[in-house]
C-alpha positions as CSV (number, residue, x, y, z in Angstrom):
1,M,-14.3,26.0,42.9
2,S,-16.8,26.0,40.1
3,T,-15.2,26.0,36.5
4,S,-16.1,29.0,34.5
5,S,-18.7,28.8,31.8
6,N,-15.7,29.0,28.9
7,N,-13.3,26.5,30.5
8,L,-16.1,23.9,30.2
9,N,-16.7,24.4,26.5
10,E,-12.4,23.4,26.1
11,V,-12.7,20.5,28.5
12,F,-15.4,19.0,27.4
13,S,-15.3,20.0,23.9
14,I,-17.6,18.0,20.9
15,H,-13.9,18.4,18.9
16,A,-11.9,16.2,21.4
17,M,-15.0,13.6,21.2
18,A,-13.9,12.1,18.0
19,Q,-12.4,9.5,17.9
20,Q,-8.5,10.2,18.7
21,A,-6.3,9.6,15.9
22,P,-8.5,8.0,14.0
23,S,-7.5,5.7,11.0
24,L,-9.5,5.9,8.1
25,V,-8.3,2.4,7.6
26,P,-11.2,0.5,9.2
27,P,-10.9,-2.1,12.1
28,R,-12.1,-5.4,12.3
29,Q,-15.1,-5.9,14.7
30,P,-15.8,-8.5,17.5
31,G,-16.3,-11.9,16.1
32,I,-13.3,-12.9,14.8
33,T,-12.0,-16.2,15.6
34,P,-8.8,-18.5,14.8
35,D,-11.2,-20.7,12.9
36,S,-13.2,-18.0,10.7
37,A,-9.1,-16.5,9.8
38,K,-8.6,-20.1,8.5
39,A,-11.9,-20.0,6.9
40,I,-11.3,-16.6,4.8
41,L,-7.4,-17.8,3.8
42,E,-8.8,-21.0,2.4
43,L,-11.4,-19.9,0.7
44,L,-9.6,-16.5,-1.0
45,E,-7.0,-19.4,-1.9
46,D,-9.9,-21.8,-3.9
47,N,-11.3,-18.7,-5.7
48,H,-7.3,-17.7,-6.6
49,R,-6.3,-21.1,-7.9
50,K,-10.2,-22.3,-9.8
51,R,-11.8,-18.7,-10.4
52,H,-11.0,-16.5,-13.9
53,I,-11.5,-13.1,-12.5
54,F,-14.4,-12.2,-15.2
55,F,-18.0,-13.4,-14.9
56,N,-17.7,-14.6,-18.7
57,D,-15.7,-14.4,-22.1
58,K,-17.5,-10.9,-22.5
59,K,-16.3,-9.7,-19.2
60,F,-19.6,-9.0,-18.0
61,H,-20.4,-8.1,-14.4
62,K,-23.1,-10.7,-13.1
63,Y,-24.8,-8.6,-11.0
64,V,-24.9,-5.9,-14.2
65,V,-26.2,-8.8,-16.3
66,Y,-28.8,-10.0,-14.1
67,V,-30.4,-6.8,-13.2
68,C,-31.0,-5.2,-16.6
69,Q,-32.4,-8.1,-17.9
70,S,-34.9,-7.9,-15.3
71,A,-35.5,-4.4,-15.5
72,G,-35.9,-4.6,-19.3
73,L,-33.0,-1.2,-19.6
74,R,-30.6,-2.1,-22.4
75,L,-27.3,-3.9,-22.0
76,I,-24.2,-2.3,-21.2
77,R,-20.8,-3.7,-21.2
78,I,-19.1,-3.3,-17.5
79,H,-15.8,-5.3,-17.1
80,H,-16.0,-6.0,-13.7
81,D,-15.2,-9.4,-11.5
82,S,-16.7,-11.4,-9.5
83,H,-17.3,-10.6,-6.1
84,A,-16.9,-13.7,-4.3
85,A,-13.3,-12.5,-2.8
86,H,-14.7,-8.9,-1.8
87,H,-18.1,-10.3,0.2
88,I,-16.5,-12.6,1.9
89,L,-13.2,-10.6,3.2
90,A,-16.2,-7.5,4.4
91,I,-18.6,-10.3,6.2
92,F,-15.0,-11.5,7.9
93,A,-14.0,-8.1,9.0
94,M,-17.9,-7.6,11.0
95,G,-17.7,-11.1,12.5
96,A,-18.6,-13.8,10.4
97,D,-18.1,-17.3,11.4
98,R,-16.6,-20.0,9.0
99,E,-20.7,-21.3,8.1
100,L,-21.7,-17.6,7.4
101,L,-18.5,-17.3,5.0
102,N,-19.0,-21.1,3.3
103,V,-22.1,-20.2,2.5
104,A,-21.7,-16.7,1.2
105,Y,-18.8,-18.4,-1.0
106,K,-21.0,-20.7,-2.7
107,T,-23.6,-17.9,-3.8
108,H,-20.7,-16.5,-6.7
109,T,-19.4,-19.6,-7.1
110,V,-22.5,-20.7,-9.4
111,Y,-22.2,-17.7,-11.7
112,Q,-18.1,-17.7,-11.7
113,R,-16.1,-19.5,-14.7
114,P,-13.2,-21.4,-14.3
115,S,-9.3,-20.3,-14.9
116,F,-7.6,-21.4,-17.6
117,D,-3.6,-21.4,-18.5
118,S,-3.0,-17.5,-20.9
119,P,-1.5,-17.9,-24.4
120,G,1.7,-17.7,-22.9
121,P,3.4,-16.1,-20.4
122,I,3.5,-12.2,-19.2
123,D,7.2,-11.0,-18.2
124,E,8.4,-7.6,-17.6
125,K,9.6,-7.1,-21.4
126,N,6.1,-8.0,-22.7
127,W,3.8,-7.0,-20.1
128,K,2.3,-3.6,-22.3
129,E,1.7,-5.9,-25.4
130,H,-1.4,-8.1,-24.0
131,I,-3.3,-5.2,-22.4
132,G,-7.1,-5.8,-22.6
133,D,-6.8,-9.3,-23.4
134,E,-9.0,-10.9,-20.8
135,R,-7.0,-14.7,-22.2
136,Y,-4.0,-13.5,-20.4
137,Y,-5.6,-12.8,-16.7
138,Q,-4.0,-15.5,-14.9
139,A,-0.4,-14.8,-16.5
140,Y,-0.7,-11.5,-15.3
141,V,-1.6,-12.8,-12.0
142,S,1.7,-15.0,-12.3
143,F,3.6,-12.1,-13.1
144,F,2.1,-9.6,-10.5
145,E,2.8,-11.9,-7.6
146,E,6.2,-12.8,-8.8
147,Q,6.9,-9.4,-8.7
148,I,5.4,-8.6,-5.7
149,L,7.1,-11.8,-3.5
150,K,10.5,-9.9,-5.7
151,T,10.3,-6.7,-5.1
152,G,7.6,-5.3,-2.6
153,V,4.1,-4.2,-2.7
154,S,5.0,-0.8,-2.9
155,N,8.0,-0.9,-5.5
156,V,4.9,-2.7,-7.8
157,F,2.4,-0.1,-7.2
158,E,4.6,2.6,-7.6
159,H,6.1,1.1,-11.3
160,Y,2.3,-0.8,-12.9
161,I,0.4,1.9,-11.6
162,L,1.7,5.3,-11.0
163,S,4.7,5.9,-12.6
164,K,5.0,7.1,-16.1
165,D,6.6,4.5,-17.6
166,A,3.1,2.8,-16.9
167,N,1.0,5.7,-18.1
168,L,2.6,7.3,-21.0
169,V,5.2,5.1,-23.0
170,P,3.5,3.1,-25.0
171,A,4.2,-0.6,-25.6
172,A,6.9,-1.8,-27.6
173,K,5.0,-3.6,-30.5
174,S,1.8,-2.2,-30.3
175,G,2.6,1.3,-30.2
176,E,-0.2,2.1,-27.3
177,A,0.3,3.6,-24.1
178,P,-0.7,1.4,-20.9
179,H,-2.8,4.6,-19.5
180,M,-2.8,1.8,-16.0
181,L,-3.7,4.6,-13.7
182,S,-7.0,5.5,-15.6
183,R,-6.8,1.1,-16.3
184,F,-7.2,0.4,-12.1
185,L,-10.0,3.4,-11.6
186,G,-11.9,2.2,-13.9
187,G,-14.8,-0.3,-14.4
188,F,-16.5,1.9,-12.1
189,L,-13.2,1.0,-9.7
190,H,-13.5,-2.8,-9.2
191,S,-9.3,-3.1,-9.4
192,Q,-9.2,-0.8,-7.1
193,I,-11.8,-2.3,-4.6
194,H,-10.5,-5.4,-4.9
195,A,-5.8,-4.4,-4.7
196,G,-7.7,-2.2,-1.5
197,Y,-9.0,-5.5,-0.2
198,G,-4.9,-6.5,-0.7
199,A,-4.0,-3.7,1.0
200,E,-6.4,-3.2,4.3
201,F,-5.6,-7.4,4.9
202,G,-2.3,-7.6,3.8
203,V,-3.6,-10.7,1.5
204,V,-0.9,-10.6,-1.7
205,G,-3.1,-12.2,-4.1
206,M,-5.5,-9.4,-3.8
207,W,-2.9,-7.5,-5.0
208,A,-2.2,-9.3,-7.9
209,E,-5.5,-10.1,-9.1
210,G,-6.5,-6.4,-8.9
211,F,-3.1,-5.1,-10.8
212,A,-4.3,-8.1,-13.3
213,E,-7.5,-6.9,-14.0
214,A,-6.6,-3.6,-14.2
215,C,-4.2,-3.9,-16.7
216,L,-7.5,-6.4,-18.6
217,D,-10.4,-3.8,-17.7
218,N,-11.9,-1.1,-19.5
219,S,-10.0,2.0,-19.2
220,N,-11.6,5.8,-17.9
221,P,-10.8,8.7,-20.9
222,P,-6.8,9.2,-20.8
223,N,-7.1,12.4,-21.7
224,L,-8.9,13.0,-18.1
225,L,-5.6,13.0,-15.8
226,P,-3.3,15.7,-16.7
227,A,0.6,14.5,-17.9
228,S,2.1,16.0,-15.3
229,L,0.5,13.6,-12.0
230,F,3.2,11.1,-13.6
231,E,6.2,13.4,-13.2
232,A,7.1,12.6,-9.3
233,K,10.5,11.8,-8.1
234,A,10.3,7.5,-8.2
235,G,11.9,5.2,-4.9
236,G,10.5,7.9,-2.4
237,P,9.9,6.4,1.0
238,S,6.0,5.3,1.0
239,L,4.0,5.9,4.3
240,V,3.5,2.3,5.1
241,S,8.0,3.2,6.0
242,Q,8.4,3.8,9.8
243,F,10.7,6.1,8.7
244,A,9.2,8.1,5.9
245,K,10.6,11.5,5.7
246,L,8.4,14.2,4.3
247,A,9.0,15.4,0.3
248,V,9.5,18.4,-0.9
249,S,6.1,19.8,-3.5
250,S,6.9,21.3,-6.8
251,I,4.0,23.3,-6.3
252,K,3.6,24.8,-2.6
253,A,-0.6,25.7,-1.3
254,S,0.7,29.2,-1.3
255,D,1.3,29.2,-5.1
256,R,-2.4,28.5,-5.8
257,P,-5.8,28.4,-4.5
258,A,-7.1,26.3,-2.2
259,S,-10.7,24.6,-2.3
260,H,-12.7,21.9,-0.4
261,A,-14.0,19.2,-2.5
262,L,-17.4,20.1,-1.5
263,S,-16.4,23.2,-2.9
264,I,-16.3,22.1,-5.9
265,L,-19.1,19.6,-6.5
266,G,-21.1,22.5,-5.7
267,R,-19.6,24.5,-8.5
268,M,-20.2,21.3,-10.5
269,L,-23.4,21.5,-10.0
270,S,-24.9,24.8,-10.2
271,D,-22.4,25.1,-13.6
272,P,-25.1,24.3,-16.6
273,S,-21.9,23.2,-19.2
274,F,-21.5,20.0,-17.0
275,A,-25.5,19.2,-17.1
276,P,-25.4,16.2,-19.2
277,S,-28.0,17.8,-22.3
278,S,-25.0,20.1,-22.3
279,I,-22.7,17.6,-23.0
280,G,-24.9,15.2,-25.1
281,I,-25.6,11.9,-23.0
282,P,-26.7,9.9,-22.5
283,G,-25.5,8.5,-25.8
284,V,-26.6,4.9,-27.7
285,D,-23.5,3.6,-27.5
286,G,-23.5,3.3,-23.3
287,V,-21.7,4.3,-20.1
288,Y,-18.2,4.4,-21.9
289,A,-18.6,6.2,-24.7
290,D,-20.5,8.7,-22.5
291,L,-17.5,8.8,-20.4
292,R,-14.7,9.7,-23.8
293,R,-17.3,12.5,-24.2
294,I,-17.9,14.2,-20.6
295,A,-13.6,13.9,-21.0
296,D,-13.7,15.7,-24.9
297,V,-16.5,18.2,-24.2
298,V,-15.9,19.0,-20.5
299,G,-12.7,17.9,-19.5
300,D,-10.7,20.9,-19.5
301,K,-12.5,22.2,-17.1
302,L,-12.8,19.8,-15.2
303,K,-9.3,19.3,-14.4
304,A,-9.0,23.1,-13.9
305,Y,-11.3,22.5,-11.4
306,S,-10.0,20.1,-9.7
307,D,-6.8,22.2,-9.5
308,E,-8.1,24.3,-7.1
309,W,-7.7,21.3,-4.7
310,V,-4.6,21.4,-4.2
311,V,-3.0,18.0,-2.2
312,E,0.7,17.8,-0.6
313,P,2.8,15.4,-0.3
314,T,2.6,14.9,3.5
315,K,0.4,12.6,5.8
316,Q,-1.8,15.4,6.8
317,S,-2.6,16.8,3.8
318,L,-3.4,13.0,2.1
319,E,-5.8,12.1,5.6
320,E,-7.3,15.5,5.3
321,R,-8.6,15.5,1.2
322,T,-9.7,11.6,1.6
323,A,-11.7,13.2,4.8
324,E,-14.0,15.2,2.3
325,L,-13.5,12.7,-0.5
326,I,-15.8,10.5,2.3
327,W,-18.4,13.2,3.0
328,M,-18.6,13.6,-1.0
329,N,-19.0,10.6,-1.7
330,V,-21.6,9.4,0.8
331,L,-23.4,13.0,0.3
332,M,-23.1,12.1,-3.7
333,Y,-24.9,8.7,-2.7
334,A,-27.1,9.5,-0.1
335,V,-28.9,12.9,-0.7
336,A,-29.3,12.0,-4.3
337,G,-30.6,8.5,-3.4
338,Y,-33.2,10.2,-1.4
339,A,-33.6,13.5,-4.0
340,G,-34.4,10.7,-6.8
341,R,-36.6,8.8,-5.5
342,E,-39.9,9.2,-6.6
343,D,-38.7,8.3,-10.0
344,G,-36.2,5.4,-9.0
345,D,-37.4,1.5,-8.7
346,D,-38.0,1.4,-5.0
347,E,-41.9,0.7,-4.9
348,K,-42.4,2.8,-1.6
349,K,-40.3,5.7,-3.1
350,E,-38.5,5.7,-0.2
351,F,-34.8,5.9,-1.1
352,R,-32.8,5.1,-4.7
353,A,-30.1,3.1,-3.9
354,D,-27.9,3.6,-7.0
355,F,-25.8,1.1,-7.8
356,Y,-22.6,3.4,-8.9
357,L,-23.3,5.8,-6.9
358,M,-22.8,3.0,-4.4
359,H,-19.5,2.0,-5.3
360,L,-18.2,5.4,-4.8
361,V,-18.5,5.0,-0.9
362,T,-17.0,1.3,-0.8
363,S,-14.3,2.1,-3.0
364,V,-13.5,5.6,-1.3
365,L,-13.3,3.1,2.1
366,F,-9.7,1.3,0.7
367,L,-8.5,4.4,-0.4
368,P,-6.1,5.5,3.4
369,A,-5.1,1.6,2.5
370,L,-4.2,2.2,-0.5
371,I,-1.7,5.6,0.2
372,E,0.0,4.0,2.8
373,Y,1.7,1.8,-0.1
374,L,3.1,4.7,-2.0
375,P,5.3,7.5,-1.6
376,L,4.4,10.9,-0.6
377,E,4.1,11.9,-4.0
378,R,2.8,9.3,-5.3
379,G,0.0,9.2,-3.1
380,V,-0.7,12.8,-4.1
381,A,-0.7,11.6,-7.5
382,L,-3.3,8.8,-6.5
383,V,-6.0,10.7,-4.3
384,R,-6.0,13.2,-7.5
385,A,-7.0,11.1,-9.7
386,Y,-9.5,9.4,-7.7
387,F,-10.7,12.7,-7.6
388,L,-11.3,13.7,-10.5
389,T,-13.5,10.1,-11.3
390,T,-15.4,10.7,-9.0
391,L,-16.9,13.5,-10.0
392,M,-16.6,12.0,-14.0
393,F,-19.0,9.1,-12.4
394,Y,-21.2,11.9,-11.0
395,I,-22.1,13.5,-14.4
396,V,-22.1,9.9,-15.9
397,R,-25.5,8.9,-13.6
398,G,-26.8,12.7,-14.3
399,R,-25.3,15.2,-12.6
400,P,-28.5,14.5,-9.4
401,Q,-29.1,17.5,-7.5
402,L,-28.3,18.2,-3.9
403,P,-30.7,19.3,-1.6
404,I,-29.5,18.4,1.4
405,A,-31.9,20.7,3.6
406,D,-34.8,18.3,2.2
407,F,-32.9,15.2,3.1
408,Y,-32.1,16.3,6.3
409,K,-36.1,16.9,7.1
410,G,-37.2,14.2,5.5
411,T,-34.7,11.4,6.9
412,S,-34.1,10.3,10.4
413,A,-31.0,8.8,12.0
414,T,-33.0,6.7,14.3
415,V,-33.6,3.5,12.7
416,V,-35.7,0.3,13.8
417,P,-35.7,-2.6,12.2
418,P,-38.6,-4.3,11.5
419,G,-40.6,-7.5,12.5
420,P,-41.4,-8.8,16.6
421,Q,-39.1,-6.8,18.9
422,P,-37.8,-8.0,22.1
423,T,-40.0,-7.1,25.3
424,P,-37.7,-5.5,28.1
425,S,-38.2,-6.9,31.3
426,G,-40.8,-5.4,33.4
427,N,-37.3,-5.0,35.8
428,F,-36.4,-1.6,34.0
429,S,-38.4,-0.5,37.4
430,K,-37.5,2.9,39.4
431,S,-37.2,-0.2,42.8
432,A,-34.8,-3.3,40.3
433,T,-32.6,0.3,39.1
434,A,-32.3,2.0,42.3
435,A,-32.0,-1.3,43.8
436,S,-28.7,-2.3,41.7
437,V,-27.5,2.0,42.2
438,T,-28.0,3.3,44.6
439,P,-30.1,2.9,48.1
440,E,-31.9,6.3,47.2
441,A,-34.9,4.9,45.2
442,D,-36.8,7.6,44.9
443,K,-34.7,9.8,43.8
444,V,-34.2,7.6,40.5
445,P,-36.7,8.1,37.8
446,A,-39.7,6.0,37.1
447,A,-38.7,5.1,33.9
448,W,-35.4,3.9,33.0
449,A,-35.5,4.7,29.3
450,P,-38.0,4.9,26.3
451,A,-38.8,1.2,25.2
452,T,-37.9,2.1,22.0
453,K,-34.3,2.9,23.4
454,I,-34.2,-0.5,25.2
455,I,-34.9,-2.5,22.0
456,T,-33.1,-0.4,19.2
457,P,-30.2,1.2,21.7
458,N,-27.4,1.2,19.3
459,P,-29.0,1.6,15.4
460,W,-25.6,0.4,13.7
461,H,-25.9,-3.3,15.7
462,A,-29.4,-3.9,14.1
463,I,-28.0,-2.6,11.0
464,L,-24.4,-4.3,11.1
465,Q,-26.8,-7.6,12.3
466,T,-29.1,-7.8,9.6
467,T,-26.1,-6.9,6.9
468,L,-24.2,-10.1,7.8
469,V,-26.4,-12.3,6.6
470,H,-28.1,-10.6,3.6
471,P,-26.9,-12.5,0.7
472,N,-26.3,-8.8,-1.2
473,E,-22.6,-8.8,-2.3
474,H,-22.5,-5.4,-2.6
475,L,-24.6,-4.2,0.6
476,C,-21.7,-5.7,3.3
477,K,-19.7,-3.9,1.4
478,L,-21.3,-0.8,1.7
479,Q,-22.8,-0.8,5.3
480,R,-19.2,-1.9,6.4
481,A,-18.1,1.1,4.5
482,L,-20.6,3.9,6.2
483,A,-20.0,2.0,9.6
484,H,-16.5,3.3,9.8
485,F,-17.2,6.4,8.9
486,S,-19.5,7.0,11.1
487,A,-17.1,6.1,13.3
488,C,-14.5,8.4,12.4
489,F,-16.9,11.4,11.3
490,G,-19.9,11.0,13.9
491,T,-19.4,12.9,16.1
492,T,-19.6,16.5,13.4
493,P,-21.6,18.8,14.8
494,P,-24.0,20.8,12.2
495,G,-22.4,24.0,10.8
496,T,-19.1,22.4,10.2
497,F,-19.4,22.7,6.5
498,A,-21.6,26.1,6.6
499,S,-18.7,28.8,5.1
500,L,-18.6,26.3,2.1
501,S,-22.6,27.3,1.5
502,G,-23.5,28.5,-2.4
503,P,-25.0,27.4,-5.3
504,G,-25.0,23.8,-5.6
505,L,-24.9,23.1,-1.5
506,D,-28.0,24.9,-0.2
507,G,-28.3,23.4,3.1
508,I,-24.9,22.3,4.0
509,E,-24.8,23.9,6.8
510,L,-26.9,21.0,8.5
511,L,-25.0,18.3,7.3
512,D,-23.1,16.6,10.6
513,G,-22.6,13.1,11.9
514,T,-25.7,11.6,11.5
515,L,-25.4,11.1,7.9
516,F,-23.9,7.7,7.6
517,V,-26.9,6.3,9.5
518,R,-29.1,8.0,7.7
519,A,-27.4,6.8,4.8
520,A,-27.3,3.0,6.2
521,G,-30.8,3.1,7.6
522,L,-32.2,4.2,3.4
523,T,-30.0,1.5,2.3
524,A,-30.9,-0.9,4.6
525,N,-34.8,-0.3,4.4
526,R,-33.9,-0.3,0.5
527,L,-32.4,-3.5,0.1
528,G,-34.7,-5.2,2.7
529,W,-34.2,-6.3,6.8
530,M,-34.2,-10.2,5.2
531,R,-33.0,-12.0,8.4
532,E,-36.0,-9.7,10.0
533,G,-38.5,-11.5,7.5
534,Q,-38.6,-9.1,4.6
535,D,-38.0,-10.0,0.7
536,G,-34.7,-8.5,0.1
537,R,-33.9,-6.4,-3.2
538,S,-31.5,-4.7,-5.1
539,F,-29.9,-1.4,-6.1
540,D,-31.2,1.0,-8.5
541,M,-29.5,0.8,-11.6
542,K,-31.3,3.6,-14.0
543,P,-29.3,7.0,-14.3
544,F,-30.6,10.2,-13.4
545,F,-31.3,11.6,-16.6
């Protein structure tokens, strides 16, 4: 008896082909060994003991300094950390061995500043008093290590990053509020990324370094985050607990309309009040002055938009909203980069791999792991604050438009690496194939598969292989994130987001699971397939103004 067409649609559903119970926390790739695990710990410990988190006493980010000088752009203070730990953890998870880990680590030791003793210790009484003073980095690291070992990561994360005391209650002597969540998400998200590695890999030292960096790095404008974010009841169960109970939301979804993150993005893109010229950016005092101006001029309107993005204190809601952020951040990086290719630094004019929008993709990778360590209501606060931060960063880069239809028309999900290619065996023939699978040779097609498909049957293997040995420390973080998102959402068919069609999102009905491989292929071309013989190149620094 044959199956009806209606039943076939149910038993062979495209939606069922998605990874079942997908974990948004990325898995390790094949290739890790006991020796590579030992090596990564040795290198992380060396970095932890010997290196300061900042590049120099100005807290300049190494990559920003080098690229800005070479491009002749005005230098902007970006208080970011070295990327040694980020680099080696990313390629370790992708299967790098000890030799490759050592080589990657050495590329960072040449520019890192040695660690040095702080002027004094940090304790529970004075921890707010030295916020912003990078001389106290080692003292903050020691303090957070002690706190984590004594009370656990979840308690420290909640108390020192997300609580009302850590954000709104001023220091006793200085009288200044710490605004720790704004700091945690400041510095273009580097503290969040650093702590995110601690969450994903279970490394206490990375947690402590990330929290310490948050104490010292540039803060986002604190008036962007509503005070209500910090009113959650303290001490609730974290998702990492197997016995977590769902908290009751103080504001139910039925009390206010819910919007998709992409829908809010589209409205922001079509709202003239968010145009850089309307806000008065870019100014002459750098990116952080521009961020403050965004918060002052359109902060209330931005918060009003974000209030429609309802996140409930349930694991399901947090996962669904995090998935929306993944789609939104990758869309902004990929489509804006393609649309702005003519004005970027790529001499081929194929893609503009924006350095800052790239961080939206690499940072959202760690949200699921971080959320696992928080009570549900604190997880809501983190995700909502991250959403606001993402929109603000997109505005400060120029709020580029997103011609999605042009992107899908002009890019391809087929990625073939350059350079010499393998020569497939001549046994990909009817007789050879037939002999291995069936005695009925005359029923086997003459061509088993197209030659190009035999050479690159899965573009991700080629992309990740070349990424593993590329010296750019951001490329491995980005491609690893895109590969994981493709594994989670690659089966998403066109039309999934059609209901969101509207101003700012023309062509959204075309958005599908190939977004991630298209973005990865464009990025590989922009940064150079060095393993295959091309010269290495860099991310783009110029904003979209």
